[in-house]
N, C-alpha and C positions, 0 to 999 in steps of 0.2 A: 217542403215550404215551398211555395211557387214563388221564384226569384223575380220575375217582374213586380207579383204583388208587394213584396217586401221590398224594394227598390221605391216603390213609388210612395208606399208607405213614409219610408224613411225621408223621400223628399220633399212631401208635401208638406207646407207649413200648417199645422192645426190650427193654428192663430190669425184669425179674421185680420183683416187690414182694420186698425180703428177707425168707427164714423166720426163725424164732425164732432166736436166736444160740446155737448149740449149746455146750456146756461145755468142750470142748477148745478152742474159740474165747477165751472167757471165759479161761481158764486160760492161754493164750498171751499172750494180748493183757494181761491183766491181771497177770502174773506178771513181764512186762517192767517196769510200771512200779512194782511192789512193790519189785523188786530194784532198781530207781534210787532209791526211797525210802531203803532200808537203807543202799545204799552211800553214798549222800549223808550221811546220817545219821552215817556212821563217821569223815567230815570232823572232827567235833567230838566224837567219843568216844576216838579213839584216835592213836597218833604213830606216825614212821617212814610208810613208804610206804602204810602201811593209810588212813590218812588220805584218801589220793587214790585209792581204790579205784574210784570213778567212772570215774576216767581210766585207771587200771588195765585195767577190765572192758571200756572203751571200746577201747583198744589190741589187748586179746587178740581182742576181736570181728572187728575189722579187719584182724589178722593171719589168723584163721581164714580169713575171706573170701579174701585174697589168696592162702592156700596152696593153697585150691579152686581157684582161677581158675587159677592157675600149674599145678597139675597136670593140670586140664581141658583146657588149651591146649596141651598136649605133643603131639598129633597134628598141630599146624601143623607142627611140624619134619619131618614125615614128607612124601616126595612125593604131590603132590594124585593120587588116583585118577581114573580116567577116568568121563567122565560113564556115567551108567546110566538110558539112555533107558527110558520104560514099555513100550514095544513097540510101541505102536500107530502110531509114526510121524508122528503129528499135530502138526503146528505150533499153537502154544497162539494165538489172537490175544489181543494185549494193547493196552489203551486207558489213556491217560492222563489224570488229572482234576487240572486244575491250578486251586486254589481260591484266588481273588484277592478281595481289599478293597483298593482304593486302591492298588495296587501296579504302578501306571503307569511309575515309574521303572525297576523291576527286571525287568519283566514280558517286554521284550522280550530281553534276556539269559538268562532262564529258556527261553523259547520257541526262541530261535535254539539253545540246549543239545540242546531235544529236537527241533527239525528236524534238525541235525545230526549227528544218532545213526547209527552205523553200522547200526543195524539199526531202524528208522524206526518209531514205534507205529502200529498201525493206525486207531487214533482218537485226538485231543486235543481234548478237552473243555474251555474256559475257564469255569469255575463262577464268574461275577462276582457277587458278593455285594453287591451294591448300591454299587457304586464310586460315588464322587461326584468322584472327579478326572479325568485323561483318559483314563482306558482305553477308553471307548468310542470317542471319536474315533481313539484308537491303532489298535484292532481294525477299524475301517471303514477307514481310511486307508491304513494300513500292510498290514495282512493279510487286505484284499478280502473282511471278512465285512460282510454285511447285519442290521442289530440287529434282533434277533427281539421279539417280544412278551415282556413278562414271564412268566416262568415256561414259555417256550419254547425250543426250542433251533434255532439257526439252522440256514440250508441250509450244505452244506461252503463254504470258504473258494474264491475263484475262483483263488487262486493258491496254496495251499496245501491240497489237497484233503482232507486228515486232520485238518482243523482246525475244529473248530466253537463256537459262540459260546452258552452259555446264561445268559441274564439273569434275574437274582431280585432282589428286593425285600432288604434286608440283614437275614439272620437268623443270622448267623453261620456259621464254618467248617463245622460237622456238619449244619448244614440244607443248606448249598450243596453238600456232599459228597454226602448223600442223595438230593438231587434228580439230581444227576448220574448217580449210579449206576443211576438207574431209566431214563436216557434212554441209557446206553451198551449197547452190544450185543456187547461181547468178552468172551472166556473170563475174561481177567484185568485187573483195574483197577489201575494206580498212581495213587497219589496224591503229588503234588508240590507243595510251597508255592511262591508266587509269589517268594519270595526263595531259591529253592533250584536250584543248577546242576548237573545231573548232567553226569558225562564221558561221553565218546563211546560207550564200551562198556558203559553200566550197562543200558539198555533189554536189549539182546542177552542180558546175564547174568540179568537177570531174567527175560526169555521163556525162558529155557534151563532153567532152574529149574524154572519151572512146567511146560514140558513133559515133562521126565526125571520129575518127583515127582508122579504124581497126588495123593498124599494132601496134599500142600502146600497150606495155605489161605491163609500170611499169611508174609511176610517182609520184613525190612529190609535196604537197604545200608549201607554204612559211610559216615559223613558227617564232614567236616571243617569245623570252623568257621572264618569267616573275620570279620573285624573292621574296624574303620576304620584309617586310618594315622595317628591320633592317637597320642601318648605312651601316654595311658589305652588306647586300643584294641588296640595293640600287646601291652600287658601282659596284657590280658583275652584276646588272642587266644594268647598264651603259655601261660597255666594253662588255657584250655578245649582246648587243643589235646592236652595230657597228660591231662585229664581225658577227654575224649572216646576217647581211647585205651585208657585203662583200661577205659573202661564198655564200650565196642565187645568187646575181649577178654572182657569178662564176660558179655557176652550169648553168644558163643560158646560158653563153659563151661557155661551153663546149657542152652543149645540142645542140648548132647551130652547131657543126661538127660531132654529134652523137657521143659523146665522156662522157657522164656523167655517173659516176659509182655511185656517193655519192647521195643518197637519205635518207630522214628522215622516220625511222620507227615509230615515234611517230603518222606519218600523211602520209602514202604512199598506193597507188591504184596499184592495178594487177590484169592482166588478170588470171581470176581463171585456166583457162585449162591451162595458159603458166605456172605457178607456179607448177602445179600438174606435168606437162610433165618434168620439172626437178628435180623435186623428192622433192618440199616444202623447209622449212629453213633447215639450217645446225645447229643442236645442239651442236656441238664441237666449234663454232665460237660467239667469244664475241662480235661482230657486224654483227648479223645474216643478217641484211637488205641489208646491203653494200656487203657480201658474194654473196647475192644472185644474184644482178644486174651482178658481173662477173658472173655466172653461165648462166644467160638468155642471155647474149652476147656471152658467147661460143657457147650454143646450137643454138642461131641462125645462127652462123657462120659456124656452121658443117651441119645444114641441109639447107642454102641457105634461110633465113627466113628476111624478111626486117623490122626486130622488133626496135623498136623505145624506148627512155626513154626518159620524159620530166619532167620539172618544172613547175609548174602552177601559175603564178602571181595572178591570180583572186580566188584560192583554199587557204584561210588562216586560220591559227588558232594560240592559244597561249598555250604554254607548260611550266610546272615547270623547273626551271633550278637552278644549284647549288647557293647556297646564303652564304657560306664559303669557306675560303680556303683549307679544308680539302674535302669536298664534292667536289670541284672543282676539285682537284688533282686528286681524285677518278675517276672520270668521265673520265678526259682525259688520266688517266692510262688505263682504260678499252676502251675508243676508240681509243687509238695509238696500244695499244696491238692487238687489234682484225684486225686493219689495217695491222698491221706488220704479222699476221696471214694469212690473205687473200693475201696478194702481194707476200708472200713464197709460197701458196698453187697456186697461178696463176702466176707462174714466167714465166711459158712460153709462154704467151701470150704476154710478155713486149717485144716490138719491133718487133712483127709480123704484117706485112705488112697486113696479110687477114683482121685484126680488123679495116684498115682504121686510122682514127686518133686517135681513142681508143688506137690501137696497138703501132702507130708511134709517139705519143705524149703525150697521157693523161699517160699511163700507164710508160713510162719511165720519166713523171714529178714526178709520184708517187714513182718510183725508188729513184729519189733525196730527195723526202719528208720523207723518212725513216732515212736519216740521217740529216734533218734539225734541229733537236733539237740540234744534237752534233756541227754542223756549229754556231747555233745561240746562245748556252751556251760558245762555245769557243770562239766566237766574244767577249762577254760581259765579260766572265773572262780576257781575254787579257787586254780591256780596263781599268778595273781596276786594274790590275797589273800596265799599264803603268800611271795610276793616282796615285797608291799608289808611286812607283819610282819617280816620276815628270819628266817622260822623255817626256817633250815638244816637242822634236825634231818630236816625232810619233803623238804626241796628236793633235797638229795644223793643219796638213793635213787631220789627222782622223776626226776632228771636221767638217773641211770643207765635206767631205764625208757625215757623219751623218747630218748636215745642211742641206745637198742638197735633202737626202731621206725624212729628217724631210717636208720639203717643197712639196715634190711630194706626199707624203701621204697625207699631208693636202688639197691639191687640189683633190686626188683622193676620199678623204673621203666626202668633201662636195660635189662633181661630182656624187657617189656613192647613197648618200640621195636624190638627185634632182631626178637621173634614178629610184631609188626604191619606191619614191613616186608616180613616173609616172607611173612604172609599175604596182603597186598592185592596184593604182586608190586613190593615197593621204592618204590612211588610215595608217599612219606610227606613232609611238611615237618618232620616232628619230628629232631632229632639228638640224639646221646648227651651232649653238653656241656650243652645246655639241658636235657634230662632231669635231667643230674646237679644242677644248680642249683634246677629246681623240686622235687626231692625235698627239699632243704634247707628252702626258703624257704616252700612251700604249705601246711603244718602250721600256721604261726601268720600265716596272711595268707588267700589264698584259701579255705582250708578253712573259717575262722571266718567268711569272708562268705556261704559257701554256708549253713553253719548258720543264721546269722539271716536268709536268706531264707527256708530252710523254717520256722523259728519263724512269721516272717510269714505263711506259709501255714497253718501252725496257726489263726492268729487268724481267716484268710479261711474256712477250714473250719469253725472254731467259730462264727461270725458270719454265715455264709452270706452274705459281700461280695466273695466272688472272681469275678475277671471277667478276660478276655483283657488288658484294658489296650491304651494305645496303643502300637504297635510303629513304630519308626523304623529304615529300612532304610538301611543306610550302607557294608556290608560289600563287597557283590559288585559293585557300581559306583561309579564317582567322583563327583563332584558334578555332572560333566556330562553323567551318564550312562553315560558309557563302561567298557565291562568291564574289571574288574581282572584284571590277568594272574596 
C-alpha cells in the first residue's frame, strides 16, 4: 500500500463543513421543540386528558410510525421472488474486516464463524486496534500469523490462507476500519465487530445481494442480541430481543422507500469503491456506520447515482449486548449522542426534496426523534405527578389512552414476531407468549431506561464528552471462553 496515500486518506476529514442551516431545517427542528413547550405548558393550564397532551402527542407519534411499519412490511407475507442477477455473471469478491480492540476472549468465536461459512470470504483482515491483551499471542500461536510492523498488513496465515493481520496503534474503530479498507482488494467489504458471531450462511447472502444488485452500496444483516446468563442479563436480552425485532422491521419499511439510514456496524457490507469515494469512516463520530450512510446518500444525490441501501433478512448474526443497567445506559448514551452529532452535521438534508423520501420523510422523523426522550420522560413524569396528587380527573381519561396504546402495542408485538419469523426463515428466539408480556411491561420499564440513556446522550452531545466507553463482552462466550450455544 502506498504510505502517502494511506496517510492522506486517514488525515482527510470525509465530512464537509456543514452549510448554512436552511430555513426548512430550522422550522422542522424548532417546531418540534416549540410544540413540546406548548404541550407541556398545557399540563398546568387545562384539565382532563388535555393536561397530558405531551403524552398524547408521544403516543400518537409512535402509533403513526407503527402503522407505517405495519403497512410497509406487508410484502414479507408474499412469496419471496427469485434473485435478479445483474447479467454480468461475475461473482463479487468479498472481504471481511474485524475491528478488534482487546477482544481476545471472543475473537476465536468470531473467526470460527467466519472460517466456517458455507461461502468463505476471499479475505479476512483482523484490524488490531492497539490491543494490549492476549490478541497478539492468540493470532501468532493459534492462527499461524507473523506479527507485522505497526501500520502494515501481515502475510497470509500459514494455516488459513484468507486470514491477515493489520497491527495499528490504538486510534479507535473508525481509524482501524479506514486503514483496513485501504489494504483490502475485494469488491465488497464486510465490517464485523470482534464480538459478533455470523450464522453460517451470512456471507453467502451478503455476497449474493451485492452480486445481483450493482447499485447496492451498503447492506446490513439482521442481528440478534445475546446477553449474560445472569438474571439481569436474561432480562436485558428479553427486552432487547423484541426491540431489535421491531427495529429491523422498521429498517425493512424504510428500505422500501429508499430511506434507510441505520445499518449495524457490527455486521454491515459496503461496496469498497463507494466507501473510498466518500472518504471512509468519520473518525470524529460516535456512530461512524450511521454517519457513513448519510454521506453515501449525499454523494449519490450530488452525482446522480442510483445507489441503494438494504437490510438483508437472510443474512443473520448474533452480537454481544449490554447485560446490566450501567452498560445499557452507556451504550444508549453513545448511540444517541452520535445520532445527534450526525443529525446536526447533515441538517441541510432535512426536508430536502432532492433526496426523495429520505429527505421529506425519514430525516424529518429523525428530527422529531431528537426530542423523543424529552417527550417520553415528560409524559412519564407528569403521569407520576398526577398519581402522587391523586388527580383522578386527569388519570381516568389518560388511563384510557394508555390502555388503547398497550392494546395496539400488543397487537403489533405479536404481528411483528410473526412477520419476523417469516422474513428470516423461522430462525428466531422470539415467541408469542414472551412478546405478549413484553408489550405489557416495556412501556413502564425498558422504555423509560432507553429514554434515560438518550437524555444522557444529549448531555454528551452538548458537552462534547461522548466516548465509546469501556466495553465488557459477556454474552457470546462463557467465562472459560467457550462459545455459548
